[in-house]
All heavy atoms as an XYZ file, in Angstrom:
906
protein
N     -74.637    150.570     -1.344
C     -74.631    150.184     -2.722
C     -74.275    151.444     -3.625
O     -74.708    152.504     -3.332
C     -76.045    149.653     -3.098
C     -76.172    149.274     -4.519
S     -77.604    148.387     -4.831
C     -77.721    148.675     -6.588
N     -73.494    151.168     -4.593
C     -73.057    152.253     -5.514
C     -74.199    152.553     -6.506
O     -74.901    151.656     -7.006
C     -71.829    151.859     -6.209
N     -74.350    153.858     -6.839
C     -75.281    154.313     -7.897
C     -74.319    154.923     -9.029
O     -73.377    155.577     -8.689
C     -76.169    155.386     -7.373
O     -76.945    154.928     -6.299
N     -74.719    154.668    -10.270
C     -73.984    155.164    -11.401
C     -74.804    156.184    -12.137
O     -75.940    155.968    -12.420
C     -73.554    153.987    -12.276
O     -72.765    153.067    -11.538
C     -72.634    154.517    -13.448
N     -74.148    157.242    -12.507
C     -74.769    158.344    -13.248
C     -73.903    158.583    -14.510
O     -72.743    158.260    -14.580
C     -74.856    159.631    -12.383
C     -75.550    159.438    -11.108
C     -74.852    159.032     -9.932
C     -76.925    159.691    -11.026
C     -75.590    158.858     -8.749
C     -77.639    159.542     -9.816
C     -76.912    159.132     -8.659
O     -77.565    158.946     -7.489
N     -74.472    159.391    -15.414
C     -73.731    159.780    -16.636
C     -73.954    161.241    -16.865
O     -74.972    161.848    -16.463
C     -74.221    158.948    -17.814
C     -73.995    157.510    -17.656
C     -74.905    156.710    -16.953
C     -72.836    156.913    -18.114
C     -74.700    155.340    -16.694
C     -72.597    155.546    -17.908
C     -73.530    154.786    -17.219
N     -72.953    161.852    -17.663
C     -73.173    163.253    -18.074
C     -73.288    163.333    -19.573
O     -72.901    162.423    -20.289
C     -71.951    164.148    -17.621
O     -70.868    163.774    -18.516
C     -71.599    163.992    -16.227
N     -73.816    164.426    -20.065
C     -73.930    164.648    -21.524
C     -72.535    164.843    -22.157
O     -72.427    164.710    -23.353
C     -74.830    165.836    -21.788
C     -76.225    165.557    -21.444
C     -77.182    166.736    -21.792
O     -76.821    167.642    -22.519
O     -78.308    166.816    -21.215
N     -71.538    165.057    -21.319
C     -70.143    165.198    -21.762
C     -69.394    163.855    -21.741
O     -68.200    163.840    -21.869
C     -69.347    166.205    -20.971
C     -69.883    167.614    -21.123
O     -70.212    167.990    -22.279
O     -70.009    168.336    -20.125
N     -70.127    162.763    -21.582
C     -69.593    161.381    -21.645
C     -68.685    161.002    -20.477
O     -67.761    160.255    -20.637
C     -68.911    161.146    -23.023
C     -69.726    161.566    -24.159
N     -70.881    160.919    -24.541
C     -69.602    162.684    -24.974
C     -71.425    161.559    -25.543
N     -70.708    162.577    -25.888
N     -68.976    161.550    -19.307
C     -68.328    161.025    -18.062
C     -69.322    160.100    -17.399
O     -70.571    160.249    -17.454
C     -67.995    162.142    -17.127
C     -66.873    163.037    -17.563
C     -67.364    164.306    -18.179
O     -68.546    164.642    -18.019
O     -66.607    165.033    -18.854
N     -68.752    159.059    -16.681
C     -69.632    158.277    -15.798
C     -69.211    158.636    -14.337
O     -68.096    158.996    -14.086
C     -69.525    156.780    -16.085
C     -68.160    156.196    -16.011
C     -67.264    156.006    -17.072
C     -67.495    155.758    -14.838
N     -66.073    155.471    -16.575
C     -66.163    155.296    -15.234
C     -67.771    155.636    -13.490
C     -65.183    154.771    -14.298
C     -66.898    155.128    -12.627
C     -65.607    154.634    -13.008
N     -70.132    158.467    -13.431
C     -69.869    158.775    -12.014
C     -70.490    157.615    -11.242
O     -71.688    157.423    -11.285
C     -70.592    160.098    -11.656
C     -70.360    160.546    -10.253
C     -70.329    161.206    -12.630
N     -69.698    157.021    -10.405
C     -70.161    155.977     -9.568
C     -70.025    156.446     -8.110
O     -68.932    156.771     -7.654
C     -69.373    154.645     -9.771
C     -69.997    153.477     -9.181
C     -69.258    152.154     -9.579
N     -69.304    151.916    -10.979
C     -68.254    151.854    -11.800
N     -67.010    151.876    -11.304
N     -68.362    151.618    -13.092
N     -71.109    156.557     -7.420
C     -71.179    157.126     -6.063
C     -71.400    156.072     -5.001
O     -72.319    155.318     -5.094
C     -72.236    158.222     -6.027
C     -72.302    158.869     -4.557
C     -72.075    159.319     -7.037
N     -70.510    156.104     -4.029
C     -70.664    155.195     -2.926
C     -70.214    155.912     -1.626
O     -69.055    156.430     -1.619
C     -69.866    153.992     -3.086
C     -70.205    152.778     -2.290
C     -69.660    151.471     -2.805
O     -68.828    151.474     -3.732
O     -69.962    150.430     -2.213
N     -70.997    156.027     -0.665
C     -70.649    156.637      0.634
C     -70.178    158.055      0.488
O     -69.114    158.461      1.119
C     -69.652    155.811      1.412
C     -70.227    154.417      1.758
O     -71.435    154.253      1.966
O     -69.469    153.428      1.772
N     -70.742    158.863     -0.419
C     -70.369    160.268     -0.508
C     -69.151    160.480     -1.312
O     -68.625    161.622     -1.442
N     -68.534    159.464     -1.947
C     -67.366    159.561     -2.789
C     -67.744    159.173     -4.185
O     -68.318    158.119     -4.424
C     -66.196    158.712     -2.237
C     -65.037    158.836     -3.215
C     -65.802    159.242     -0.871
N     -67.384    160.020     -5.201
C     -67.743    159.708     -6.547
C     -66.441    159.308     -7.264
O     -65.392    159.960     -7.183
C     -68.296    160.965     -7.277
N     -66.505    158.213     -7.978
C     -65.416    157.750     -8.875
C     -65.809    158.173    -10.302
O     -66.970    157.995    -10.654
C     -65.223    156.219     -8.814
O     -64.990    155.777     -7.514
C     -64.137    155.748     -9.687
N     -64.874    158.843    -10.946
C     -65.229    159.458    -12.287
C     -64.355    158.892    -13.331
O     -63.090    158.707    -13.201
C     -65.142    161.000    -12.195
C     -65.546    161.620    -13.498
C     -65.890    161.596    -11.041
N     -64.892    158.670    -14.493
C     -64.138    158.236    -15.665
C     -64.912    158.647    -16.958
O     -65.965    159.271    -16.845
N     -64.340    158.212    -18.106
C     -65.089    158.534    -19.355
C     -65.773    157.259    -19.783
O     -65.343    156.116    -19.417
C     -64.123    159.094    -20.447
C     -63.105    158.054    -20.842
C     -63.527    160.427    -19.995
C     -62.301    158.449    -22.099
N     -66.848    157.404    -20.538
C     -67.658    156.218    -20.970
C     -66.949    155.492    -22.072
O     -66.032    155.974    -22.729
C     -68.993    156.718    -21.435
O     -68.800    157.553    -22.609
C     -69.773    157.488    -20.353
N     -67.473    154.250    -22.321
C     -66.970    153.492    -23.472
C     -67.148    154.205    -24.719
O     -66.285    154.222    -25.580
C     -67.596    152.102    -23.496
C     -67.020    151.104    -22.656
O     -65.715    151.118    -22.506
O     -67.758    150.258    -22.099
N     -68.280    154.968    -24.882
C     -68.581    155.689    -26.073
C     -67.485    156.770    -26.244
O     -66.931    156.899    -27.404
C     -69.918    156.347    -25.946
C     -70.326    157.250    -27.149
N     -70.645    156.724    -28.325
C     -70.286    158.599    -27.231
C     -70.907    157.757    -29.128
N     -70.687    158.866    -28.502
N     -67.116    157.502    -25.233
C     -66.138    158.560    -25.298
C     -64.730    157.984    -25.711
O     -64.098    158.498    -26.614
C     -66.026    159.303    -24.073
N     -64.301    156.892    -25.060
C     -62.987    156.385    -25.416
C     -62.974    155.803    -26.803
O     -62.024    155.939    -27.492
C     -62.528    155.325    -24.381
C     -63.242    153.965    -24.321
C     -62.823    153.013    -25.390
O     -61.741    153.098    -25.995
N     -63.667    152.093    -25.703
N     -64.156    155.283    -27.205
C     -64.244    154.815    -28.654
C     -64.119    155.933    -29.646
O     -63.449    155.786    -30.654
C     -65.586    154.014    -28.808
C     -65.663    153.298    -30.111
O     -64.783    152.543    -30.425
O     -66.670    153.452    -30.878
N     -64.827    157.056    -29.341
C     -64.720    158.230    -30.170
C     -63.333    158.794    -30.271
O     -62.880    159.347    -31.305
C     -65.704    159.272    -29.742
C     -67.173    158.901    -29.868
C     -67.546    158.697    -31.257
O     -67.449    159.520    -32.144
N     -68.104    157.518    -31.587
N     -62.613    158.777    -29.115
C     -61.261    159.435    -29.017
C     -60.228    158.536    -29.743
O     -59.282    159.039    -30.286
C     -60.847    159.594    -27.576
C     -61.514    160.750    -26.821
C     -61.269    160.676    -25.345
C     -60.940    162.097    -27.363
N     -60.375    157.220    -29.702
C     -59.400    156.357    -30.202
C     -58.364    156.065    -29.159
O     -58.550    156.312    -27.984
N     -57.198    155.519    -29.562
C     -56.171    155.082    -28.620
C     -55.628    156.267    -27.841
O     -54.991    157.144    -28.460
C     -55.057    154.345    -29.366
C     -55.481    153.036    -29.972
O     -56.481    152.474    -29.420
O     -54.866    152.580    -30.890
N     -55.732    156.213    -26.503
C     -55.193    157.261    -25.696
C     -53.705    157.124    -25.523
O     -53.167    155.987    -25.369
C     -55.863    157.278    -24.330
C     -57.376    157.623    -24.267
C     -57.863    157.741    -22.873
C     -57.653    158.874    -25.021
N     -53.010    158.228    -25.564
C     -51.549    158.263    -25.440
C     -51.077    158.999    -24.209
O     -49.932    158.984    -23.827
C     -50.819    158.701    -26.655
C     -51.130    157.802    -27.855
C     -51.311    160.112    -27.068
N     -52.028    159.843    -23.654
C     -51.594    160.684    -22.525
C     -52.797    160.964    -21.662
O     -53.896    161.240    -22.192
C     -51.060    162.002    -23.074
C     -50.698    163.010    -21.993
C     -49.530    162.850    -21.183
C     -51.461    164.121    -21.766
C     -49.211    163.733    -20.188
C     -51.107    165.066    -20.815
C     -49.969    164.866    -19.987
N     -52.665    160.958    -20.296
C     -53.683    161.304    -19.364
C     -53.048    162.212    -18.347
O     -52.044    161.836    -17.683
C     -54.308    160.002    -18.654
C     -55.260    160.467    -17.511
C     -55.022    159.153    -19.639
N     -53.586    163.400    -18.214
C     -53.160    164.305    -17.147
C     -54.217    164.429    -16.087
O     -55.294    164.865    -16.265
C     -52.912    165.701    -17.713
C     -52.381    166.752    -16.709
C     -52.242    168.126    -17.265
O     -52.215    168.324    -18.497
N     -52.091    169.097    -16.414
N     -53.835    163.970    -14.880
C     -54.801    163.819    -13.745
C     -54.718    165.127    -12.889
O     -53.802    165.804    -12.896
C     -54.369    162.620    -12.836
C     -54.455    161.267    -13.577
C     -53.815    160.225    -12.780
C     -55.957    160.876    -13.812
N     -55.921    165.293    -12.073
C     -55.931    166.456    -11.198
C     -55.013    166.282    -10.011
O     -54.572    165.099     -9.777
C     -57.382    166.557    -10.747
C     -57.894    165.134    -10.912
C     -57.114    164.549    -12.021
N     -54.843    167.206     -9.191
C     -54.086    167.079     -7.943
C     -54.987    166.685     -6.790
O     -56.137    167.140     -6.708
C     -53.525    168.486     -7.584
C     -52.500    169.066     -8.585
C     -51.244    168.307     -8.647
O     -50.745    167.877     -7.549
O     -50.657    168.144     -9.723
N     -54.434    165.757     -5.986
C     -55.234    165.369     -4.780
C     -55.368    166.660     -3.909
O     -54.428    167.439     -3.725
C     -54.512    164.256     -3.987
C     -54.557    162.979     -4.901
C     -55.114    164.006     -2.677
C     -53.840    161.800     -4.332
N     -56.583    166.889     -3.367
C     -56.889    168.017     -2.587
C     -57.455    169.225     -3.387
O     -57.936    170.153     -2.822
N     -57.384    169.081     -4.700
C     -57.918    170.062     -5.614
C     -59.439    170.159     -5.420
O     -60.075    169.163     -5.443
C     -57.492    169.802     -7.023
C     -57.925    170.856     -7.996
C     -57.446    170.407     -9.479
O     -56.550    169.579     -9.618
N     -58.022    171.074    -10.461
N     -59.956    171.396     -5.320
C     -61.456    171.602     -5.313
C     -61.895    171.764     -6.766
O     -61.304    172.566     -7.513
C     -61.776    172.794     -4.475
O     -61.606    172.542     -3.068
N     -62.938    171.064     -7.085
C     -63.497    171.210     -8.414
C     -64.986    171.640     -8.307
O     -65.667    171.145     -7.407
C     -63.476    169.839     -9.126
C     -62.060    169.304     -9.440
C     -62.168    167.830     -9.927
C     -61.345    170.205    -10.464
N     -65.392    172.456     -9.195
C     -66.809    172.812     -9.311
C     -67.382    172.143    -10.591
O     -66.638    171.920    -11.524
C     -66.978    174.327     -9.461
O     -66.511    174.993     -8.295
N     -68.637    171.875    -10.571
C     -69.294    171.228    -11.658
C     -68.913    171.988    -12.983
O     -69.049    173.194    -13.005
C     -70.769    171.210    -11.465
C     -71.571    170.601    -12.584
C     -73.037    170.603    -12.331
C     -73.714    170.034    -13.583
N     -75.108    169.633    -13.302
N     -68.449    171.232    -13.940
C     -68.133    171.865    -15.243
C     -66.627    172.257    -15.394
O     -66.177    172.556    -16.437
N     -65.901    172.236    -14.274
C     -64.462    172.514    -14.334
C     -63.715    171.450    -15.111
O     -63.986    170.239    -14.913
C     -63.815    172.607    -12.927
C     -64.145    173.896    -12.199
O     -64.749    174.811    -12.787
O     -63.824    173.923    -10.977
N     -62.771    171.811    -15.938
C     -61.932    170.759    -16.568
C     -61.091    170.116    -15.422
O     -60.467    170.850    -14.636
C     -61.046    171.529    -17.500
C     -61.529    172.993    -17.614
C     -62.445    173.126    -16.358
N     -61.124    168.823    -15.359
C     -60.417    168.108    -14.249
C     -59.240    167.316    -14.810
O     -58.215    167.178    -14.131
C     -61.420    167.167    -13.497
N     -59.441    166.684    -15.957
C     -58.470    165.787    -16.529
C     -58.291    166.137    -18.006
O     -59.298    166.531    -18.649
C     -58.898    164.331    -16.406
C     -58.122    163.381    -17.196
C     -58.905    163.914    -14.902
N     -57.090    165.889    -18.558
C     -56.923    166.042    -20.014
C     -56.549    164.623    -20.460
O     -55.707    164.010    -19.956
C     -55.770    166.994    -20.391
C     -55.515    166.974    -21.842
C     -56.093    168.453    -19.879
N     -57.299    164.231    -21.503
C     -56.922    162.942    -22.152
C     -56.614    163.256    -23.630
O     -57.236    164.087    -24.213
C     -58.090    161.833    -22.052
C     -58.327    161.426    -20.685
C     -59.394    162.464    -22.651
N     -55.495    162.585    -24.052
C     -55.046    162.892    -25.389
C     -54.936    161.588    -26.147
O     -54.332    160.603    -25.636
C     -53.710    163.548    -25.230
C     -53.233    164.248    -26.532
C     -51.989    165.133    -26.230
O     -51.938    165.899    -25.321
O     -51.040    164.883    -26.981
N     -55.412    161.597    -27.365
C     -55.321    160.448    -28.224
C     -54.580    160.791    -29.464
O     -54.147    161.934    -29.581
C     -56.781    159.890    -28.623
O     -57.300    160.843    -29.550
N     -54.394    159.846    -30.294
C     -53.704    160.154    -31.616
C     -54.584    161.126    -32.435
O     -54.078    161.851    -33.296
C     -53.367    158.880    -32.394
C     -52.250    158.085    -31.696
C     -54.521    157.974    -32.580
N     -55.853    161.194    -32.127
C     -56.763    162.027    -32.910
C     -56.847    163.467    -32.290
O     -56.909    164.465    -33.026
C     -58.164    161.461    -32.891
C     -58.368    160.156    -33.672
C     -59.873    159.802    -33.601
C     -60.062    158.426    -34.170
N     -61.531    158.074    -33.995
N     -56.994    163.566    -30.954
C     -57.279    164.850    -30.407
C     -56.976    164.889    -28.863
O     -56.926    163.793    -28.284
C     -58.737    165.258    -30.577
N     -56.890    166.018    -28.295
C     -56.898    166.223    -26.867
C     -58.244    166.612    -26.397
O     -59.005    167.348    -27.117
C     -55.848    167.238    -26.388
N     -58.661    166.212    -25.227
C     -60.039    166.493    -24.804
C     -60.024    166.653    -23.289
O     -59.275    165.977    -22.570
C     -60.951    165.326    -25.208
O     -62.248    165.648    -24.864
N     -60.812    167.599    -22.826
C     -60.982    167.757    -21.300
C     -62.025    166.815    -20.851
O     -63.031    166.495    -21.531
C     -61.418    169.213    -21.006
C     -60.354    170.235    -21.212
O     -59.125    169.864    -20.956
O     -60.576    171.364    -21.553
N     -61.816    166.362    -19.609
C     -62.813    165.655    -18.877
C     -63.237    166.518    -17.735
O     -62.425    167.018    -16.989
C     -62.292    164.286    -18.341
C     -63.350    163.523    -17.584
C     -61.713    163.431    -19.456
N     -64.582    166.732    -17.640
C     -65.094    167.767    -16.687
C     -65.584    167.217    -15.428
O     -66.078    166.060    -15.380
C     -66.239    168.568    -17.369
C     -65.796    169.208    -18.660
C     -66.048    168.663    -19.897
C     -65.102    170.416    -18.585
C     -65.588    169.286    -21.031
C     -64.642    171.054    -19.797
C     -64.892    170.418    -20.998
O     -64.469    171.034    -22.154
N     -65.483    167.935    -14.315
C     -66.068    167.552    -13.069
C     -67.603    167.488    -13.209
O     -68.219    168.453    -13.628
C     -65.635    168.486    -11.962
N     -68.193    166.359    -12.910
C     -69.660    166.223    -13.127
C     -70.472    166.936    -11.950
O     -71.632    167.236    -12.125
C     -69.892    164.704    -13.097
C     -68.745    164.150    -12.278
C     -67.611    165.150    -12.540
N     -69.746    167.161    -10.835
C     -70.416    167.716     -9.634
C     -69.290    168.440     -8.862
O     -68.081    168.325     -9.184
C     -71.072    166.667     -8.701
C     -72.299    166.064     -9.317
C     -70.015    165.538     -8.404
N     -69.668    169.205     -7.795
C     -68.718    169.867     -6.967
C     -68.105    168.901     -5.993
O     -68.793    168.010     -5.516
C     -69.362    170.971     -6.148
C     -69.987    172.090     -6.974
O     -69.709    172.169     -8.140
O     -70.700    172.910     -6.377
N     -66.784    169.075     -5.708
C     -66.187    168.198     -4.717
C     -64.687    168.392     -4.642
O     -64.116    169.259     -5.335
N     -64.081    167.630     -3.837
C     -62.630    167.661     -3.641
C     -62.008    166.364     -4.045
O     -62.472    165.298     -3.724
C     -62.249    167.922     -2.183
C     -60.803    168.004     -1.912
C     -60.488    168.104     -0.425
O     -61.288    168.611      0.344
O     -59.371    167.585      0.021
N     -60.918    166.467     -4.869
C     -60.242    165.262     -5.334
C     -59.565    164.535     -4.142
O     -58.769    165.146     -3.436
C     -59.144    165.645     -6.370
C     -58.401    164.391     -6.876
C     -59.846    166.324     -7.566
N     -59.878    163.281     -3.935
C     -59.371    162.556     -2.780
C     -58.437    161.451     -3.266
O     -57.639    160.850     -2.460
C     -60.393    161.963     -1.917
C     -61.178    163.119     -1.200
C     -61.406    161.070     -2.626
N     -58.512    161.057     -4.508
C     -57.622    160.004     -5.062
C     -57.564    160.146     -6.597
O     -58.496    160.563     -7.271
C     -58.204    158.613     -4.709
C     -57.339    157.454     -4.991
C     -57.924    156.167     -4.544
O     -58.853    156.146     -3.645
O     -57.508    155.087     -5.070
N     -56.404    159.831     -7.208
C     -56.258    159.706     -8.656
C     -55.807    158.349     -8.987
O     -55.116    157.665     -8.241
C     -55.335    160.846     -9.199
C     -55.935    162.196     -8.961
C     -53.965    160.716     -8.633
N     -56.087    157.919    -10.223
C     -55.703    156.643    -10.734
C     -54.338    156.773    -11.470
O     -54.373    156.962    -12.721
C     -56.760    156.027    -11.573
C     -56.518    154.604    -11.930
O     -55.505    154.075    -11.696
N     -57.463    153.985    -12.684
N     -53.290    156.672    -10.764
C     -51.921    156.801    -11.350
C     -51.696    155.801    -12.497
O     -50.933    156.115    -13.408
C     -50.815    156.667    -10.300
C     -50.848    157.802     -9.257
C     -50.418    159.162     -9.750
O     -49.970    159.266    -10.919
O     -50.566    160.099     -9.002
N     -52.405    154.646    -12.398
C     -52.204    153.643    -13.424
C     -52.557    154.182    -14.852
O     -51.905    153.786    -15.830
C     -52.941    152.391    -13.110
N     -53.535    155.061    -14.896
C     -54.013    155.555    -16.185
C     -52.949    156.605    -16.718
O     -52.892    156.764    -17.913
C     -55.371    156.278    -16.189
O     -55.335    157.372    -15.256
C     -56.430    155.218    -15.749
N     -52.171    157.287    -15.848
C     -51.203    158.213    -16.302
C     -49.998    157.429    -16.842
O     -49.386    157.846    -17.865
C     -50.745    159.130    -15.136
N     -49.644    156.336    -16.270
C     -48.479    155.559    -16.753
C     -48.936    154.652    -17.922
O     -48.019    154.247    -18.727
C     -47.819    154.761    -15.597
O     -48.738    153.934    -14.984
N     -50.182    154.302    -17.991
C     -50.677    153.410    -19.076
C     -52.030    153.876    -19.557
O     -53.073    153.283    -19.170
C     -50.783    151.967    -18.546
C     -51.219    151.003    -19.638
O     -51.238    151.321    -20.813
O     -51.588    149.810    -19.253
N     -52.043    154.940    -20.375
C     -53.306    155.540    -20.830
C     -54.208    154.488    -21.587
O     -55.440    154.671    -21.535
C     -52.873    156.659    -21.790
C     -51.520    156.994    -21.378
C     -50.919    155.696    -20.874
N     -53.694    153.464    -22.167
C     -54.462    152.474    -22.855
C     -55.450    151.751    -21.911
O     -56.407    151.165    -22.359
C     -53.548    151.489    -23.549
N     -55.184    151.830    -20.622
C     -56.067    151.229    -19.641
C     -57.450    151.842    -19.733
O     -58.424    151.146    -19.559
C     -55.509    151.472    -18.226
C     -56.081    150.767    -17.030
C     -56.088    149.228    -17.254
C     -55.324    151.134    -15.766
N     -57.513    153.073    -20.080
C     -58.796    153.788    -20.232
C     -59.540    153.166    -21.458
O     -60.716    152.966    -21.427
C     -58.654    155.315    -20.397
C     -60.036    155.978    -20.672
C     -57.985    155.952    -19.163
N     -58.792    152.841    -22.572
C     -59.431    152.281    -23.677
C     -59.958    150.878    -23.347
O     -61.025    150.435    -23.749
C     -58.494    152.221    -24.855
C     -58.134    153.547    -25.439
O     -57.015    154.021    -25.338
N     -59.081    154.238    -25.910
N     -59.146    150.040    -22.698
C     -59.472    148.667    -22.412
C     -60.482    148.476    -21.344
O     -61.225    147.454    -21.315
C     -58.220    147.864    -22.112
O     -57.576    148.285    -20.950
N     -60.585    149.418    -20.442
C     -61.518    149.250    -19.232
C     -62.018    150.638    -18.787
O     -61.854    151.016    -17.665
C     -60.757    148.585    -18.118
O     -61.629    148.266    -17.025
N     -62.713    151.335    -19.695
C     -63.082    152.722    -19.440
C     -63.969    152.860    -18.175
O     -63.924    153.775    -17.406
C     -63.885    153.297    -20.582
N     -64.879    151.863    -17.920
C     -65.782    151.980    -16.786
C     -65.338    151.073    -15.611
O     -66.059    150.821    -14.703
C     -67.207    151.576    -17.207
O     -67.227    150.316    -17.733
C     -67.760    152.591    -18.238
N     -64.153    150.529    -15.734
C     -63.567    149.663    -14.677
C     -62.239    150.161    -14.192
O     -62.188    151.277    -13.569
N     -61.153    149.474    -14.510
C     -59.820    149.850    -14.053
C     -59.346    151.157    -14.582
O     -58.368    151.760    -14.134
C     -58.821    148.716    -14.385
C     -59.074    147.409    -13.551
O     -59.699    147.545    -12.476
O     -58.571    146.424    -14.009
N     -60.029    151.649    -15.682
C     -59.572    152.912    -16.334
C     -60.250    154.129    -15.685
O     -60.237    155.197    -16.329
N     -60.760    154.058    -14.510
C     -61.343    155.221    -13.810
C     -60.209    156.237    -13.668
O     -59.016    155.968    -13.697
C     -61.930    154.884    -12.499
C     -61.018    154.310    -11.411
C     -60.624    153.032    -11.280
C     -60.272    155.050    -10.449
N     -59.751    152.891    -10.269
C     -59.513    154.114     -9.729
C     -60.191    156.426    -10.054
C     -58.677    154.482     -8.662
C     -59.383    156.793     -9.018
C     -58.621    155.839     -8.344
N     -60.636    157.541    -13.536
C     -59.661    158.639    -13.595
C     -59.403    159.279    -12.251
O     -58.287    159.444    -11.797
C     -60.082    159.714    -14.590
C     -60.152    159.214    -16.033
C     -60.808    160.269    -16.925
C     -58.742    158.846    -16.538
N     -60.469    159.700    -11.510
C     -60.216    160.240    -10.159
C     -61.441    159.938     -9.300
O     -62.490    159.595     -9.767
C     -59.920    161.708    -10.245
C     -61.094    162.690    -10.430
C     -61.815    163.283     -9.448
C     -61.706    163.063    -11.667
N     -62.785    164.103     -9.989
C     -62.760    163.964    -11.322
C     -61.483    162.804    -13.008
C     -63.551    164.567    -12.300
C     -62.273    163.366    -13.957
C     -63.313    164.194    -13.608
N     -61.193    160.168     -7.999
C     -62.281    160.069     -6.991
C     -62.394    161.365     -6.310
O     -61.405    162.055     -6.023
C     -62.013    158.938     -5.938
C     -62.023    157.546     -6.564
C     -61.882    156.493     -5.529
C     -61.810    155.114     -6.240
N     -61.847    154.036     -5.229
N     -63.631    161.763     -6.025
C     -63.832    163.049     -5.321
C     -64.904    162.929     -4.235
O     -65.895    162.178     -4.401
C     -64.224    164.135     -6.352
C     -65.513    163.936     -7.169
S     -65.657    164.965     -8.589
C     -65.772    166.578     -7.861
N     -64.645    163.646     -3.156
C     -65.603    163.719     -2.095
C     -66.653    164.756     -2.450
O     -66.268    165.877     -2.774
C     -64.958    164.094     -0.725
C     -65.812    164.079      0.464
C     -65.025    164.313      1.667
C     -65.792    163.939      2.900
N     -66.411    164.970      3.616
N     -67.935    164.390     -2.495
C     -69.007    165.295     -2.949
C     -69.262    166.385     -1.980
O     -69.290    166.205     -0.778
C     -70.289    164.446     -3.179
C     -70.217    163.313     -4.168
C     -71.525    162.588     -4.204
C     -69.843    163.786     -5.555
N     -69.421    167.607     -2.516
C     -69.795    168.747     -1.684
C     -71.265    168.930     -1.578
O     -71.758    169.373     -0.568
C     -69.266    170.017     -2.321
O     -67.902    170.059     -2.375
N     -72.006    168.449     -2.648
C     -73.509    168.627     -2.677
C     -74.082    167.529     -3.427
O     -74.173    167.527     -4.632
C     -73.739    170.021     -3.354
C     -75.255    170.375     -3.414
O     -76.067    169.568     -2.962
O     -75.558    171.400     -3.993
N     -74.609    166.543     -2.677
C     -75.159    165.339     -3.323
C     -76.417    165.682     -4.124
O     -76.808    164.862     -4.978
C     -75.476    164.238     -2.250
O     -76.346    164.801     -1.287
C     -74.152    163.729     -1.619
N     -77.078    166.813     -3.859
C     -78.231    167.117     -4.621
C     -77.952    167.321     -6.064
O     -78.842    167.232     -6.944
C     -78.983    168.365     -4.045
O     -78.216    169.559     -4.290
N     -76.711    167.657     -6.432
C     -76.267    167.852     -7.770
C     -76.439    166.568     -8.658
O     -76.543    166.600     -9.865
C     -74.863    168.338     -7.909
C     -74.711    169.733     -7.477
C     -73.210    170.140     -7.565
O     -72.295    169.398     -7.241
N     -73.026    171.416     -8.020
N     -76.451    165.389     -7.973
C     -76.563    164.115     -8.696
C     -77.840    163.973     -9.408
O     -77.930    163.375    -10.437
C     -76.301    162.953     -7.735
C     -74.996    162.835     -6.992
C     -75.000    161.797     -5.932
C     -73.914    162.547     -8.034
N     -78.902    164.649     -8.902
C     -80.227    164.590     -9.492
C     -80.198    165.154    -10.962
O     -81.103    164.767    -11.751
C     -81.226    165.360     -8.613
N     -79.276    166.043    -11.233
C     -79.200    166.668    -12.583
C     -78.520    165.754    -13.623
O     -78.522    165.998    -14.804
C     -78.498    168.011    -12.564
N     -77.877    164.654    -13.132
C     -77.157    163.730    -14.021
C     -78.173    162.742    -14.602
O     -79.218    162.575    -14.227
C     -76.000    163.072    -13.263
C     -74.988    164.014    -12.622
C     -73.944    163.176    -11.870
C     -74.320    164.889    -13.703
N     -77.612    162.064    -15.638
C     -78.447    161.030    -16.378
C     -78.294    159.681    -15.799
O     -77.243    159.357    -15.244
C     -77.987    161.029    -17.850
C     -78.023    162.292    -18.629
C     -77.189    162.157    -19.932
C     -79.427    162.659    -18.996
N     -79.343    158.899    -15.861
C     -79.198    157.453    -15.597
C     -78.733    156.790    -16.898
O     -78.570    157.375    -17.945
C     -80.491    156.850    -15.037
C     -81.647    156.961    -16.078
O     -81.432    157.236    -17.275
O     -82.760    156.653    -15.661
N     -78.468    155.453    -16.856
C     -77.964    154.789    -17.957
C     -78.860    154.894    -19.218
O     -78.380    155.071    -20.301
C     -77.666    153.317    -17.634
C     -76.923    152.566    -18.738
C     -76.361    151.208    -18.311
O     -76.607    150.776    -17.202
O     -75.657    150.644    -19.177
N     -80.129    154.731    -18.980
C     -81.105    154.786    -20.097
C     -81.114    156.219    -20.731
O     -81.112    156.321    -21.955
C     -82.549    154.410    -19.606
N     -81.054    157.224    -19.932
C     -80.955    158.590    -20.432
C     -79.693    158.876    -21.227
O     -79.699    159.450    -22.288
N     -78.547    158.283    -20.758
C     -77.327    158.450    -21.544
C     -77.356    157.706    -22.818
O     -76.994    158.253    -23.879
C     -76.091    157.974    -20.645
C     -74.807    158.089    -21.384
C     -74.229    159.354    -21.644
C     -74.142    156.969    -21.834
C     -73.126    159.480    -22.338
C     -72.944    157.084    -22.522
C     -72.410    158.437    -22.782
O     -71.292    158.505    -23.494
N     -77.856    156.468    -22.808
C     -77.941    155.660    -24.047
C     -78.866    156.364    -25.084
O     -78.592    156.256    -26.298
C     -78.477    154.285    -23.701
C     -77.368    153.424    -23.152
C     -77.815    151.989    -22.907
C     -76.596    151.192    -22.428
N     -76.996    149.818    -21.998
N     -79.894    157.094    -24.633
C     -80.786    157.819    -25.490
C     -80.035    158.886    -26.234
O     -80.242    159.221    -27.407
C     -81.970    158.375    -24.768
N     -79.045    159.580    -25.470
C     -78.320    160.664    -26.106
C     -77.282    160.107    -27.154
O     -77.139    160.752    -28.215
C     -77.494    161.386    -25.016
C     -78.448    162.288    -24.138
C     -76.407    162.274    -25.534
C     -77.809    162.981    -22.999
N     -76.636    158.975    -26.853
C     -75.627    158.512    -27.792
C     -76.275    157.687    -28.922
O     -75.604    157.333    -29.911
C     -74.476    157.761    -27.053
C     -74.994    156.555    -26.377
C     -73.717    158.724    -26.082
C     -73.948    155.656    -25.780
N     -77.575    157.380    -28.791
C     -78.226    156.644    -29.862
C     -77.903    155.209    -29.849
O     -77.750    154.535    -30.770
């Protein structure tokens, strides 16, 4: 069964069998507005918690999406690069950004659950 976590930087993380799928939250895409560009990480790239992994650009601003935990990029969602609006229409579904193999599952304990995240965004 998949477990979902959130970061204070507005990423969501869905973990299943040691692989985390990462994207931005509905709140984040709403704040950014219509996305016009998504720059994905390289497959095989090692990321440490807090590293910028993805750049999303809207008509308002460019913003980094950070690695929520340590791991290696194992898959990227090319559909979001060719159609950035997918992130706006389905931020927590088809608009996921990358998948990473976790290096240290204990880092998940520092992330927020849905209630904790909702408390932050009000």
